[in-house]
C-alpha positions in Angstrom: 76.7 -27.0 -13.7 73.4 -27.6 -15.9 70.4 -29.5 -15.1 68.7 -32.2 -17.7 65.1 -31.6 -16.7 63.0 -30.8 -19.5 60.7 -27.4 -19.5 57.5 -28.1 -18.1 54.9 -28.8 -20.8 51.0 -28.3 -20.9 50.6 -31.7 -21.5 52.2 -33.1 -18.5 50.0 -30.6 -16.5 47.7 -32.9 -17.7 48.0 -36.2 -16.3 51.6 -37.2 -18.0 54.4 -38.1 -16.3 56.7 -35.7 -15.4 60.7 -36.8 -16.0 62.9 -37.2 -13.0 63.9 -33.5 -11.7 61.7 -31.5 -13.5 60.1 -28.9 -10.6 56.5 -29.3 -9.5 53.9 -27.6 -11.8 52.4 -24.7 -11.0 48.2 -25.5 -10.1 45.8 -25.5 -12.0 41.9 -25.2 -11.8 40.4 -28.5 -10.5 38.5 -30.1 -13.3 36.1 -32.5 -10.1 32.7 -29.5 -9.9 32.5 -28.2 -6.0 29.3 -30.5 -5.2 28.3 -27.4 -2.7 27.9 -25.4 -6.1 24.3 -27.2 -6.5 23.8 -26.1 -2.9 23.8 -22.1 -3.4 21.0 -20.1 -3.3 19.9 -18.9 -7.0 20.0 -15.0 -6.8 16.0 -13.6 -6.9 14.5 -10.1 -7.9 13.3 -7.7 -5.1 10.5 -8.6 -5.6 10.2 -11.9 -5.5 12.0 -12.1 -2.6 9.9 -9.6 -0.7 6.4 -11.8 -1.6 8.4 -14.7 -0.2 9.0 -13.1 2.6 5.6 -11.9 3.3 4.1 -15.0 2.6 5.8 -16.6 5.5 4.1 -14.3 7.2 0.3 -15.8 8.2 -0.5 -12.4 9.8 0.1 -10.3 6.9 -1.6 -13.3 4.4 -4.5 -14.1 7.1 -5.4 -10.3 7.0 -4.8 -10.2 2.9 -7.2 -13.1 2.7 -10.1 -11.6 4.6 -9.8 -8.1 3.2 -9.8 -9.8 -0.2 -13.3 -11.5 1.0 -15.0 -8.1 2.0 -14.3 -6.2 -0.6 -15.2 -9.2 -3.2 -18.6 -9.4 -0.8 -18.8 -5.6 -0.8 -19.0 -5.2 -5.0 -20.5 -8.5 -5.6 -23.0 -9.3 -2.8 -26.1 -6.6 -3.7 -26.2 -8.7 -6.9 -27.1 -11.7 -5.1 -29.6 -9.7 -2.5 -33.6 -9.3 -2.8 -33.2 -5.8 -1.4 -32.6 -2.6 -2.5 -30.4 -0.2 -0.9 -33.5 2.3 -0.8 -35.8 -0.3 -0.7 -38.2 -0.5 2.1 -39.7 -3.1 4.0 -43.1 -1.2 5.1 -43.9 -4.5 7.8 -40.0 -4.5 9.1 -39.2 -0.9 11.2 -36.2 -1.4 12.8 -36.5 -5.0 13.6 -34.0 -7.6 14.8 -31.7 -9.9 12.1 -33.9 -12.9 11.1 -34.5 -15.2 8.6 -37.8 -13.9 7.2 -38.0 -11.5 4.3 -34.4 -12.2 3.9 -32.9 -9.6 6.4 -30.5 -11.6 7.8 -28.9 -9.0 9.5 -31.6 -6.9 10.4 -33.5 -3.7 9.1 -32.7 0.7 9.6 -35.3 2.8 10.9 -36.9 3.3 7.7 -37.0 -0.6 6.9 -34.3 -0.9 5.2 -32.1 -3.9 4.4 -29.2 -3.4 7.0 -26.9 -5.9 5.1 -27.6 -4.2 2.1 -26.7 -0.7 3.2 -23.7 -2.2 4.9 -22.1 -3.6 1.5 -23.6 -0.7 -0.3 -21.7 1.4 1.9 -18.6 -0.4 1.6 -18.5 0.2 -1.8 -18.0 3.9 -0.8 -15.8 3.9 1.9 -12.7 1.6 0.2 -13.8 3.7 -3.3 -13.1 6.9 -1.4 -10.1 5.6 0.3 -8.1 3.5 -2.9 -9.3 7.1 -4.6 -8.0 9.2 -2.0 -5.1 7.3 -1.7 -4.4 7.1 -5.4 -4.7 11.1 -5.7 -2.1 11.4 -2.6 0.3 9.0 -4.5 0.7 10.1 -7.0 0.9 13.9 -5.6 3.3 13.7 -2.8 5.8 11.4 -5.3 6.1 14.1 -7.5 6.5 16.6 -5.6 8.9 14.4 -3.2 11.1 13.4 -5.8 11.3 16.7 -7.1 12.2 18.5 -4.4 15.0 16.2 -3.1 16.5 16.1 -6.3 16.5 19.3 -6.8 17.5 20.0 -3.4 19.2 24.3 -2.4 16.4 27.1 -2.4 13.9 25.4 -4.1 13.8 22.1 -1.9 13.4 24.4 1.0 10.7 26.7 -0.6 8.8 23.4 -1.5 9.3 22.5 1.8 8.1 25.6 3.6 5.0 25.5 1.4 4.6 21.5 2.9 5.2 22.9 6.5 2.7 26.2 5.7 0.2 23.3 4.7 0.6 21.3 7.6 -0.3 23.8 9.9 -3.7 24.3 8.4 -6.6 22.8 9.7 -7.8 20.0 7.9 -11.6 20.2 9.3 -11.5 23.9 8.2 -10.3 23.2 4.0 -13.6 20.3 3.9 -16.1 22.5 5.4 -14.4 25.2 3.2 -14.5 23.2 0.0 -18.2 22.1 1.2 -19.6 25.0 1.3 -17.7 26.7 -2.1 -18.9 23.6 -4.0 -21.4 21.5 -2.2 -21.5 18.1 -0.8 -20.5 15.3 -2.9 -18.4 12.3 -3.0 -16.1 13.2 -5.7 -15.4 16.0 -3.4 -14.6 14.3 -0.4 -11.7 12.2 -2.9 -10.3 15.8 -3.6 -10.3 17.2 0.0 -8.5 13.7 1.6 -6.5 13.2 -1.6 -5.1 17.1 -1.0 -4.4 16.6 2.4 -3.0 13.0 2.8 -0.4 13.7 0.3 2.7 15.4 2.8 3.3 13.3 4.8 4.2 11.0 1.0 6.4 14.0 0.1 8.2 13.6 2.9 9.0 10.3 2.7 9.9 10.5 -1.6 12.0 13.5 -0.1 14.4 11.9 2.5 14.7 8.9 -0.2 15.7 10.9 -3.1 17.9 12.7 -0.9 19.6 9.2 -0.3 19.9 7.9 -3.8 21.3 10.8 -5.6 24.2 11.0 -4.6 24.6 6.9 -5.5 26.6 5.7 -8.6 24.1 4.7 -10.9 22.8 8.4 -10.5 26.3 9.6 -10.9 27.0 7.6 -13.9 23.1 8.7 -15.6 24.1 12.9 -15.5 27.0 11.5 -17.4 25.6 9.8 -19.8 23.4 13.0 -20.2 20.2 11.5 -19.5 17.8 14.4 -18.6 16.6 15.6 -15.1 12.8 14.1 -15.9 14.3 10.7 -16.9 16.5 10.3 -14.2 13.8 11.2 -11.1 10.8 9.1 -12.9 12.8 6.0 -14.7 16.1 5.4 -11.4 14.8 7.8 -8.2 11.0 6.8 -7.5 11.4 3.1 -8.7 14.3 2.9 -6.2 12.2 4.7 -3.2 8.3 2.3 -4.1 9.3 0.2 -1.1 8.5 2.5 1.8 5.9 3.8 -0.6 4.0 0.6 -1.0 4.3 -0.1 2.8 3.1 4.3 3.6 0.0 3.5 0.8 -1.4 0.5 2.8 -1.3 2.4 6.3 -3.3 5.1 4.1 -5.7 3.1 3.0 -7.5 2.7 6.8 -6.2 6.2 7.5 -8.7 7.9 4.9 -11.3 4.9 5.4 -11.4 6.9 9.1 -11.4 10.6 7.7 -14.3 9.4 5.7 -16.0 8.4 8.4 -15.1 10.7 10.3 -16.6 13.1 8.2 -19.9 10.9 7.4 -20.3 11.2 11.1 -20.7 14.1 11.4 -23.3 15.0 8.4 -20.4 16.0 5.8 -20.0 13.0 4.5 -22.4 11.6 1.4 -25.8 12.2 0.7 -28.8 10.3 0.5 -29.8 7.5 -1.3 -25.4 6.4 -1.2 -24.0 6.1 2.3 -21.4 4.4 3.7 -20.0 3.2 7.3 -19.5 6.1 8.5 -23.2 7.1 8.2 -24.4 3.6 9.0 -22.7 3.9 12.2 -23.7 7.5 13.0 -27.4 6.6 12.5 -26.7 3.1 14.6 -25.2 5.7 17.4 -28.5 7.3 17.6 -30.6 3.8 17.7 -27.8 2.4 20.0 -30.1 1.3 22.9 -33.0 -0.1 21.2 -31.5 -1.0 18.2 -28.1 -2.1 18.8 -27.4 -4.2 15.5 -27.9 -1.3 13.9 -24.1 0.1 15.2 -22.6 -3.2 16.0 -22.7 -4.1 11.9 -21.3 -2.2 10.4 -18.5 -1.4 12.9 -17.5 -4.8 12.7 -17.0 -4.3 8.7 -15.2 -1.4 9.3 -12.7 -2.0 12.1 -12.1 -5.8 10.5 -11.0 -3.5 7.2 -8.9 -1.6 9.4 -7.3 -4.0 11.2 -6.1 -6.0 8.3 -5.0 -2.9 6.3 -2.7 -2.2 9.5 -1.7 -6.2 9.8 -1.1 -6.0 5.8 1.2 -2.7 6.0 3.0 -4.3 9.1 4.0 -7.0 6.7 4.7 -5.1 3.8 7.2 -3.0 6.0 9.3 -5.9 7.2 9.4 -7.6 3.8 10.6 -5.1 1.8 12.7 -3.4 5.2 16.6 -4.9 4.0 18.0 -4.7 8.1 15.8 -7.7 7.9 16.9 -10.0 5.4 
């Protein structure tokens, strides 16, 4: 028995009438656009997503704004004040805050304007923190990435060296450096940065161990990419998220270390000053001139709180588990 149905043609799919007894055409793509496609989320980079999530954190953004304000005031403020860093007002020794003679936060025991010294001290403390953190960042990232990438005995030896460095007392190293090379601000940069890279190296090593077995690393090996390029162009950029978070938490730690060294008399020398030096001087005058202790302590505490809140915000913004 034969059928008179004609074979299905492409023209009949697009609206032409089908002959009687013809089989149903196969389903084709619906030319009508899906209205839900307009509402689909547009893909965004990791940096944009992290910034969007960070801006939604009110505590982190408020801390960022206050931190920027502190930095701007410390950098530009002394230019607008009538008193210099070591300039002495012979008519105001240890006076409290007053509008007379433009001593808005009072003077210290030697008649020097406290606001001017606090702002100059902020320059020193913040510069020590930033430079030492950058030194620890460079050393720790390279050391940890190389150790994790090479693995095996090399990794074991490099990590044992880190353990040995951990066992050495920090204060002993600093005092030894001070005795050998003298006391100056550049030595403080080197001393703090040479110790703070240990934690950074361990963090980057752990990230490298997790990344080096990924498909894009194996593809780079198959293409014959050199090991140095794999480390610098593939491993380190993909491990930068935890590194950024740790750096924001390292800066307040370095500020505290510098303040502690200055409090013990191992910090910067006159005529320079820092928040730690000012706090040390304020402790001696706490009963008779409490503002000498309260003012630098306020600036130091505000900076530390801002950095810690900002670090927590960055951690939440870059954490893939919270997306």
